[in-house]
Structures are given as structure tokens and as C-alpha cells.
C-alpha positions in Angstrom: 0.0 0.0 0.0 1.3 3.5 -0.8 2.6 5.5 -3.7 4.4 3.1 -6.1 8.1 3.7 -6.0 7.9 5.8 -2.8 6.3 3.9 0.0 5.1 0.4 0.8 3.2 -0.4 4.0 0.9 -3.1 5.2 -2.7 -2.8 6.4 -5.9 -4.8 6.9 -9.6 -4.6 6.5 -11.2 -4.2 9.9 -14.8 -5.2 10.8 -17.3 -3.0 12.6 -19.9 -4.6 14.8 -22.9 -4.5 12.4 -23.1 -7.9 10.8 -25.4 -6.5 8.0 -22.7 -4.2 6.5 -19.3 -4.6 4.9 -17.9 -1.1 5.1 -14.3 -1.2 3.8 -12.6 0.3 6.9 -8.8 -0.2 6.6 -6.3 0.0 9.5 -2.6 0.8 9.0 0.1 3.0 10.5 -0.1 6.7 10.7 3.5 7.2 9.4 2.3 5.4 6.3 -0.8 7.5 5.8 -0.7 10.6 8.0 -3.6 12.6 6.5 -6.1 13.1 3.8 -3.6 14.1 1.1 -1.9 10.7 1.2 -5.1 8.9 1.8 -6.5 10.3 -1.5 -3.7 8.7 -3.5 -3.6 5.4 -1.6 -3.8 2.1 -3.7 -4.2 -1.3 -2.1 -2.9 -4.5 -3.6 -4.7 -7.7 -2.4 -4.0 -11.4 -2.3 -0.3 -10.9 -3.1 0.7 -14.3 -1.8 2.0 -17.7 -2.8 -0.5 -20.6 -3.2 1.6 -22.9 -1.0 4.3 -22.4 1.7 7.5 -21.7 -0.1 5.8 -21.6 -3.5 6.4 -19.0 -6.2 4.4 -15.7 -5.8 2.4 -14.1 -8.6 3.5 -10.9 -10.2 2.4 -8.0 -8.1 0.9 -6.5 -11.3 -1.5 -9.5 -11.7 -3.2 -9.3 -8.3 -6.4 -7.4 -7.6 -5.9 -3.7 -6.8 -8.3 -1.1 -5.3 -7.7 2.4 -6.6 -9.6 5.6 -6.1 -8.0 6.5 -2.7 -9.6 6.5 0.7 -11.1 8.9 3.2 -9.0 9.6 6.3 -11.2 9.0 9.3 -8.9 9.1 12.3 -5.3 8.7 13.4 -2.6 9.2 16.0 1.0 10.0 15.2 4.1 8.0 16.1 4.8 10.3 19.0 1.7 9.0 20.7 3.0 5.5 20.9 0.0 4.2 19.0 0.7 5.3 15.4 -2.5 4.3 13.7 -4.6 5.4 10.8 -8.2 4.4 10.1 -9.3 4.8 6.5 -12.5 4.1 4.6 -11.6 2.9 1.1 -13.7 4.7 -1.6 -14.0 1.6 -3.7 -15.1 -2.0 -2.8 -12.3 -4.5 -2.1 -12.3 -7.6 -4.4 -14.0 -10.9 -3.5 -11.8 -13.2 -1.5 -10.7 -10.6 1.0 -11.6 -10.9 4.7 -12.5 -8.4 7.4 -10.6 -9.0 10.7 -12.3 -8.8 14.1 -10.6 -7.0 16.9 -10.4 -6.8 20.7 -10.0 -3.6 22.8 -8.9 -5.6 25.8 -5.3 -5.0 26.9 -3.2 -8.2 26.5 -0.7 -9.5 29.2 2.9 -10.2 28.7 3.4 -13.7 27.3 0.3 -13.6 25.0 1.1 -15.6 21.9 0.7 -13.5 18.8 0.8 -13.7 15.0 1.3 -11.0 12.3 0.7 -11.2 8.6 2.6 -8.6 6.5 4.4 -7.6 3.4 8.1 -6.9 4.2 9.6 -4.4 1.8 6.5 -4.6 -0.3 7.1 -8.3 -1.0 4.5 -11.0 -1.1 2.7 -12.0 2.1 4.6 -13.4 5.0 3.6 -14.6 8.5 5.5 -14.3 11.8 4.9 -15.9 15.2 5.9 -14.6 18.6 4.8 -13.3 22.0 4.3 -10.0 23.8 7.4 -9.3 25.9 6.6 -5.8 27.1 3.3 -4.2 28.0 3.8 -1.0 29.9 1.1 0.4 32.1 -0.1 3.8 30.8 1.7 3.3 27.5 0.1 2.8 24.0 2.9 0.4 22.9 3.5 -3.3 23.3 6.8 -5.0 22.5 6.8 -8.3 20.6 9.7 -10.8 20.0 9.4 -13.3 17.2 10.1 -17.0 17.6 9.5 -17.8 13.9 9.7 -15.3 11.1 10.4 -11.5 11.3 9.3 -8.2 10.0 11.1 -5.5 7.9 10.4 -2.1 6.5 7.1 -2.3 4.6 5.6 -4.4 7.3 4.5 -1.2 9.1 0.8 -1.1 9.8 0.4 -4.9 9.8 -2.1 -6.3 12.3 -1.0 -7.9 15.5 -3.3 -10.9 16.1 -3.8 -12.6 19.5 -3.7 -16.4 18.9 -6.5 -16.9 21.4 -9.3 -15.6 19.2 -7.4 -14.2 16.3 -8.5 -10.7 16.9 -6.5 -7.5 16.1 -4.9 -6.2 19.2 -2.4 -3.8 17.6 -0.7 -2.4 14.5 3.1 -2.3 13.8 4.9 1.0 13.9 8.5 0.2 14.5 11.2 -1.9 16.1 14.5 -3.6 15.4 13.4 -6.9 13.9 14.8 -7.8 10.5 16.3 -10.8 8.7 19.7 -9.9 10.2 18.3 -9.3 13.7 15.2 -11.5 13.9 15.0 -11.6 17.7 15.1 -7.8 18.2 11.8 -6.5 19.6 9.1 -4.9 17.4 6.8 -2.2 18.6 3.0 -2.2 18.1 0.4 0.4 19.0 -2.1 -1.1 21.3 -5.6 -1.5 19.8 -6.9 -0.8 23.3 -5.5 2.7 22.8 -6.8 3.0 19.3 -10.3 1.9 19.9 -11.6 4.8 22.0 -10.6 7.1 19.1 -12.5 5.1 16.4 -15.5 3.8 18.4 -17.8 6.0 16.3 -17.0 4.0 13.2 -16.5 0.5 14.5 -19.0 0.1 17.4 -22.2 0.3 15.5 -24.0 -1.2 18.5 -22.3 0.8 21.2 -25.3 3.0 21.6 -27.9 0.3 21.3 -26.1 -2.0 23.6 -26.4 0.6 26.4 -29.9 -0.8 27.0 -30.4 0.9 30.5 -29.0 4.2 29.2 -26.4 4.4 32.0 -23.8 5.9 29.7 -21.7 2.7 29.3 -22.2 -1.0 28.4 -21.7 -3.3 31.3 -23.0 -6.4 33.1 -26.4 -4.8 33.8 -27.0 -4.4 30.0 -26.0 -8.0 29.4 -28.4 -9.2 32.1 -31.3 -7.2 30.6 -30.8 -8.7 27.2 -30.5 -12.2 28.6 -33.8 -11.6 30.5 -35.5 -10.4 27.4 -34.3 -13.4 25.4 -35.7 -15.7 28.2 -39.1 -13.9 27.9 -39.0 -12.0 31.2 -40.8 -8.7 31.4 -38.8 -5.5 31.0 -39.6 -1.9 31.6 -41.0 -0.4 28.4 -38.1 2.1 28.0 -35.7 -0.8 27.4 -35.1 -2.0 23.8 -32.9 -5.1 23.8 -33.5 -6.0 20.1 -30.0 -4.8 19.1 -30.0 -6.3 15.6 -33.5 -5.0 14.9 -34.6 -8.5 13.8 -38.0 -8.2 15.5 -37.1 -10.6 18.3 -34.6 -10.9 21.2 -32.4 -13.9 20.8 -28.9 -15.3 21.2 -27.6 -12.9 18.5 -28.6 -9.9 20.7 -27.0 -11.5 23.7 -23.8 -12.0 21.8 -23.8 -8.4 20.6 -24.2 -6.9 24.0 -21.5 -9.1 25.5 -19.1 -8.1 22.7 -19.9 -4.5 23.2 -19.3 -4.8 27.0 -16.0 -6.5 26.3 -14.9 -4.2 23.5 -14.7 -7.0 21.0 -15.8 -7.4 17.4 -16.2 -11.0 16.7 -16.4 -12.0 13.0 
């Protein structure tokens, strides 16, 4: 992703919490796309990958490409420790692409993680490791790889927690490379990113606050469970989050995900 010949970065489609939509939100690093000017000229190449491990990749000029730029929705600079950009692509991604779920929960040291990325703009690679530093009050986590590595061009790639495969961060820097594969990489925490982009991703955040307390918590979960069980509720409560005409397990799942800060796809 980036201006051909000038900048290559990695990014991912990221899901919102409305299962009826497929809005092409795209998460990457802010130092890759720092504002609307660069967003307007962004091109995204998809499915640039080998068909088998160790197999030959296709020509980058043969893979699907989304042109037309993007709208810059929100971001935070490198100095914040988060270094993220959320875009909305102006044109539809090709078939065969996937929207990633996410978790706004902070992850502890030792969490096993995976990242998928395009080092130096090359075809898709995968790396496995664990969180080795998670500083209280900081927007950054450190990751050391046990298999694979990242390089320039991997910036913006999603950090995925193995237990659930949700996005928990995006790469902005670090010392890992083919020559120093065990140097730590630095990812902006998605738990820091999420409060800035809730308006776009949390389609049910308002609806899930069933008791109108100002936040989604265990009380809202209990209300929706009670409604799904057929128990009477005060008329002011509306627990039919997905507007299906009934309150069922889908609504229970939606309020739980909203309370936990998780998009599950």
C-alpha cells in the first residue's frame, strides 16, 4: 500500500460490529498515511501471496488492486506510541478478502501472537511470537518473534492474538529484521486505538447501552438475557439490538461483545 516507488506499507480490512454491513474500513500505521492528502492517493494490492508455503508468488501487477483512494477518518502520530490510521476505502475490495475482528482488551505479557505482513512490499509473510513488554499507561507493546520476522514495509500490519485471532495492535517500528530476527518490534495497542475510532467500528455501542447508563456493562448483558428468556422488562428498554424483531442469542452476543470491547467475526 502506498505510492508506487515511494512507500510500501501493510494494512488490513477491519470489521465493525454491524453484521449486516461490509464497510471497507482499513487499518494501517499513521506514518504510512498521515492525513487526507496521502489517503487520497492510496492504492491497495490484495492477495499478493503464494498458493503454498515456499511456492512462487504471482506478479504484483497481476493481483487485484483497489484504486480511487480513501477517506482519512482518524489517526494518531508515532509520538503518541499508537501510530495508527483508520481509512475508509472509496471503492469496494475484491472478493476473497476478509474483514478482521478486533479486541479492545489489553493483553498481558506472554500472550502468543501472529502477524501477517508484506516486508519491503514483498509477497505475504507470517510471523509468530509473543508479547514481551506491555507497559502500564503506554500505548505500545513489544513483541519478539520466535518464527519469522518483519522488515520495512511491514509497518501497519495487524498484531493478532492467537486466542481468538482478533486484532490487538498495529506495527509502527522496532529492530526486527532478517539480520536481527530476535530484536523486539513495537506495536500500537488497539486498546488505545479503539476509543478514538469507536464511532465507526462500534455500530451497536449506543444500542447496547440498554439501560442508558452511559456505558455498556453487566447490567445491560443481564437485561438482554432476561429479554431473550421472555422475562418482562420496563417499556423504556429496547434489547433487540440487531433489529430482527425478536430478542435472541444474537442480541445476547452483541451486548457481550460491546461490553468486552470485542468485534467477533
